C-alpha positions in Angstrom: 24.8 14.1 28.2 26.5 15.8 25.2 25.2 19.4 25.0 24.1 19.0 21.4 20.8 18.1 19.8 22.4 14.9 18.6 23.5 14.0 22.1 20.0 14.8 23.5 18.5 12.5 20.8 20.9 9.7 21.6 20.0 9.9 25.3 16.3 10.1 24.5 16.6 7.0 22.3 18.4 5.2 25.1 15.6 6.1 27.5 13.0 4.7 25.0 14.9 1.4 24.6 12.4 -1.4 24.1 9.6 0.9 23.0 7.7 0.5 19.7 9.9 1.8 16.8 7.0 4.0 15.6 6.8 5.7 19.0 10.6 6.2 19.0 10.4 7.9 15.6 7.6 10.2 16.8 9.5 11.1 20.0 12.8 11.8 18.2 11.1 13.9 15.5 9.3 16.1 18.1 12.4 16.5 20.2 14.6 17.4 17.3 12.1 19.8 15.7 11.5 21.6 19.0 15.1 21.9 20.1 16.4 23.2 16.8 13.5 25.7 16.5 14.1 26.9 20.0 17.9 27.3 19.4 17.3 29.2 16.2 15.1 31.7 18.0 17.6 32.3 20.7 20.2 33.5 18.3 23.0 33.6 20.9 25.7 31.2 22.1 24.7 27.7 20.8 25.6 26.0 24.1 23.5 28.4 26.2 20.6 28.2 23.6 20.7 24.4 23.8 20.6 24.5 27.6 17.6 26.8 27.7 15.8 24.8 25.0 16.5 21.5 26.8 15.4 22.9 30.1 12.1 24.1 28.6 11.5 20.8 26.8 12.5 18.5 29.6 15.2 16.0 30.3 15.3 12.9 28.1 14.1 10.8 31.1 11.1 13.1 31.5 10.2 13.2 27.8 10.5 9.4 27.5 8.3 8.9 30.5 5.7 11.3 29.1 5.7 9.5 25.7 5.3 6.1 27.3 2.4 7.4 29.4 0.7 9.2 26.5 1.1 6.1 24.3 -0.7 3.9 26.9 -3.5 6.4 27.1 -3.8 6.7 23.3 -3.7 2.9 22.8 -6.4 2.4 25.4 -8.6 5.1 23.8 -8.1 3.7 20.3 -8.2 0.0 21.1 -10.7 -1.8 19.0 -13.4 -3.7 21.0 -12.5 -7.3 21.4 -15.1 -9.8 20.2 -17.0 -11.5 22.9 -15.3 -14.6 24.2 -16.8 -17.6 22.5 -18.1 -20.5 24.6 -17.8 -23.0 21.8 -15.8 -23.8 18.7 -18.8 -22.7 16.6 -19.1 -19.5 18.5 -15.4 -18.7 18.0 -15.8 -19.3 14.3 -18.7 -16.9 14.0 -17.0 -14.3 16.2 -15.2 -13.0 13.1 -18.4 -11.3 12.1 -18.0 -8.8 15.0 -14.2 -8.6 14.7 -13.1 -5.1 13.5 -9.7 -6.4 12.4 -11.4 -8.7 9.9 -13.4 -5.9 8.3 -10.4 -3.6 8.3 -8.3 -6.2 6.6 -11.2 -6.8 4.1 -11.3 -3.1 3.2 -7.5 -2.8 3.0 -7.5 -5.7 0.5 -10.1 -4.1 -1.6 -8.2 -0.8 -1.6 -4.8 -2.5 -2.3 -5.2 -2.6 -6.1 -5.8 1.1 -6.2 -3.1 2.2 -3.8 -0.7 -0.3 -5.4 -1.3 1.1 -8.8 -0.8 4.7 -7.5 2.4 3.8 -5.6 3.8 1.8 -8.5 3.1 4.6 -11.0 4.6 7.3 -8.8 7.7 5.2 -8.1 8.4 4.2 -11.7 7.8 7.7 -13.0 10.0 9.2 -10.3 12.9 6.8 -10.9 12.6 7.2 -14.7 12.6 11.0 -14.6 15.4 11.2 -12.0 17.7 8.9 -14.0 16.7 10.4 -17.4 17.3 14.0 -16.3 20.4 13.3 -14.2 22.7 14.9 -16.8 20.6 18.1 -16.8 20.5 20.8 -14.2 16.8 20.0 -13.5 17.7 16.4 -12.6 18.7 17.2 -9.0 15.4 19.0 -8.1 13.4 16.2 -9.7 15.4 13.6 -7.7 14.9 15.6 -4.5 11.1 15.9 -5.2 11.0 12.1 -5.7 12.7 11.4 -2.4 10.4 13.8 -0.6 7.5 12.0 -2.2 8.8 8.7 -1.0 8.9 10.0 2.5 5.4 11.3 2.2 4.1 8.0 0.9 5.7 6.2 3.8 3.8 8.4 6.3 0.5 8.3 4.4 0.6 4.5 4.0 1.5 4.2 7.7 -1.7 6.1 8.6 -3.7 3.8 6.4 -2.1 0.7 7.8 -2.7 1.8 11.4 -6.3 2.9 10.7 -7.4 -0.3 8.9 -5.0 -3.0 10.2 -4.5 -1.7 13.8 -0.7 -1.8 13.6 1.1 1.1 15.4 2.8 3.2 12.7 4.7 6.5 13.0 2.6 9.7 13.2 5.6 11.9 12.3 8.0 11.6 9.3 11.6 10.9 9.5 13.3 14.2 10.4 16.7 14.9 8.8 17.1 18.2 10.6 19.0 21.3 9.7 22.5 20.0 10.2 25.0 20.4 7.4 24.3 21.8 3.9 22.0 20.5 1.2 24.5 17.8 0.1 24.7 16.4 3.7 21.0 16.0 3.8 20.9 14.4 0.3 23.6 12.0 1.4 21.5 11.2 4.5 18.4 10.5 2.4 20.4 8.3 0.0 22.2 6.3 2.8 19.1 5.8 4.9 18.1 2.3 4.1 14.4 3.1 4.8 14.4 5.3 1.7 15.1 2.2 -0.4 12.8 -0.2 1.6 10.0 2.3 1.1 10.6 2.3 -2.6 10.6 -1.5 -2.6 7.3 -1.4 -0.7 5.8 0.9 -3.3 6.9 -1.4 -6.1 5.7 -4.5 -4.4 2.4 -3.0 -3.5 1.0 -3.4 -7.0 1.5 -7.2 -7.3 0.3 -7.6 -3.7 -2.7 -5.4 -4.3 -3.6 -7.4 -7.4 -3.3 -10.6 -5.5 -5.4 -9.3 -2.6 -8.1 -7.9 -4.8 -8.2 -11.0 -7.1 -8.3 -13.5 -4.3 -11.0 -11.5 -2.4 -13.2 -11.1 -5.4 -12.8 -14.7 -6.4 -13.7 -16.0 -3.0 -16.7 -13.7 -2.8 -17.9 -14.7 -6.3 -17.6 -18.4 -5.5 -19.5 -18.1 -2.2 -22.2 -15.9 -3.7 -22.5 -18.3 -6.6 -23.1 -21.3 -4.3 -25.9 -19.3 -2.5 -27.5 -18.4 -5.8 -27.5 -21.9 -7.3 -30.9 -22.9 -5.8 -32.4 -19.6 -7.2 -30.9 -20.4 -10.6 -32.3 -23.9 -10.5 -35.8 -22.6 -9.9 -35.6 -20.1 -12.7 -34.5 -22.5 -15.4 -36.6 -25.4 -16.6 -33.8 -27.8 -17.6 -30.9 -29.3 -15.7 -28.5 -26.9 -14.0 -25.4 -28.7 -15.3 -25.0 -30.8 -18.5 -22.1 -33.1 -19.0 -22.3 -35.0 -22.3 -25.7 -36.7 -22.4 -26.3 -36.4 -18.7 -28.0 -33.5 -17.0 -27.8 -32.7 -13.3 -30.4 -31.0 -11.1 -30.3 -29.7 -7.6 -33.0 -31.4 -5.5 -35.1 -29.1 -3.3 -33.9 -30.7 -0.1 -30.3 -29.7 -1.0 -31.1 -26.0 -1.4 -30.3 -25.2 2.3 -27.0 -27.0 2.0 -25.8 -24.7 -0.9 -26.9 -21.6 1.0 -25.1 -22.7 4.1 -22.0 -23.6 2.0 -22.0 -20.0 0.6 -22.3 -18.5 4.0 -19.5 -20.7 5.3 -17.3 -19.5 2.4 -18.0 -15.9 3.3 -17.0 -16.5 6.9 -13.8 -18.2 5.7 -13.2 -15.1 3.6 -13.4 -12.9 6.6 -10.9 -15.1 8.5 -8.6 -14.9 5.4 -8.9 -11.1 5.4 -8.0 -11.0 9.1 -5.0 -13.1 8.6 -3.8 -11.2 5.6 -4.2 -7.9 7.5 -2.1 -9.1 10.4 0.7 -10.4 8.1 0.6 -7.2 5.9 0.8 -5.0 9.1 4.0 -6.8 10.1 5.4 -6.6 6.6 4.6 -2.8 6.3 6.2 -2.0 9.7 9.3 -3.9 8.8 9.8 -1.9 5.5 8.4 1.5 6.4 9.6 1.8 10.0 12.5 -0.5 10.7 14.0 -1.0 14.1 14.1 1.5 17.0 17.9 1.3 17.0 18.1 2.8 13.5 16.4 6.1 14.5 18.3 9.3 15.3 21.5 8.1 13.6 22.0 11.4 11.8 25.3 12.2 10.1 27.4 14.7 11.9 27.4 18.2 10.5 30.6 19.7 9.1 32.5 21.2 12.0 30.8 19.0 14.6 30.3 20.1 18.2 27.6 22.3 19.6 27.6 24.7 16.7 26.5 22.0 14.3 23.2 21.7 16.1 21.9 25.1 15.1 20.0 25.3 11.8 20.0 28.5 9.7 16.2 28.8 10.0 13.4 27.1 11.9 9.8 27.7 12.7 8.5 29.5 15.8 9.0 27.8 19.2 5.9 26.1 20.5 4.7 27.6 23.8 3.7 24.3 25.4 6.0 21.6 24.1 6.0 19.9 20.7 2.8 20.2 18.7 1.1 17.2 17.1 -1.4 14.6 18.1 -2.1 13.3 21.5 0.9 11.0 21.5 3.3 14.0 22.0 4.1 15.0 25.5 4.0 18.5 26.8 7.3 20.3 27.6 8.9 20.0 31.1 10.3 22.8 33.0 11.9 22.8 36.4 11.4 19.0 36.6 7.6 19.2 36.4 5.6 18.3 33.3 3.7 21.3 32.0 
């Protein structure tokens, strides 16, 4: 293994081959953050600092194994209860009432118009200000602020998608690291295709949110309207529908049919929300996460080699491996997991 942070990340990514891209992003972020912070605190020869940091953190094989084991435990703990297995077609149709993914998709569709409006506004405002102020000295800070906002939106939206739609999304942001100067990092942000796919996601979220909200409200209004027709017929004295010289009433024997029709429509709406949630989860992961092969492909720092792996500043070294949620493994020392 190359005795650099980049070499360690490449080896770790190889050990995580086949894993969920979101898990790979989390693992690479934690490893890079820890190694660079540890090396910065050492303050001596970069090669020796890397060896000590890598020994404390664990080999790529150990870290990858820890992440896979932790992911299995977290998935098992957070797995939504599966609906009871239906014994008939009718039971399978009604099982959607107890399906958390259907209610999560329903809530996401209701929130879509609000998050879509927010994302679209932030995106259009950021692009307009960045381009409009490009000729001024303030244009660069505004553009950097916009790119940072895009990365933050990607992480926040991922948490919403995972919480409501049940799709595994990254719990760490994309980490550029301390390699190179500010221009190197700006180049990395601009050449990372996920920056542009996230912007595309933000722009498309408004029309999608409008469609989700409109279709959901329309379906609910139609179903509720069917259920209320018998009540309306009882409250008015004349016909419920008048076409030309003909008036149409709802006979009392047909009242239950309209109520059942409305309930059937509400159940179809839940199935629709469940399907939309699954499709949107796949779509969100494709644009916000990408493929596992795309992670850790950082541009080389000027000068290359081991020295390029040491940042000018870094936070304090964690005492028990990388910090974060339960998906992060603890450090390894002497071949044993701490």
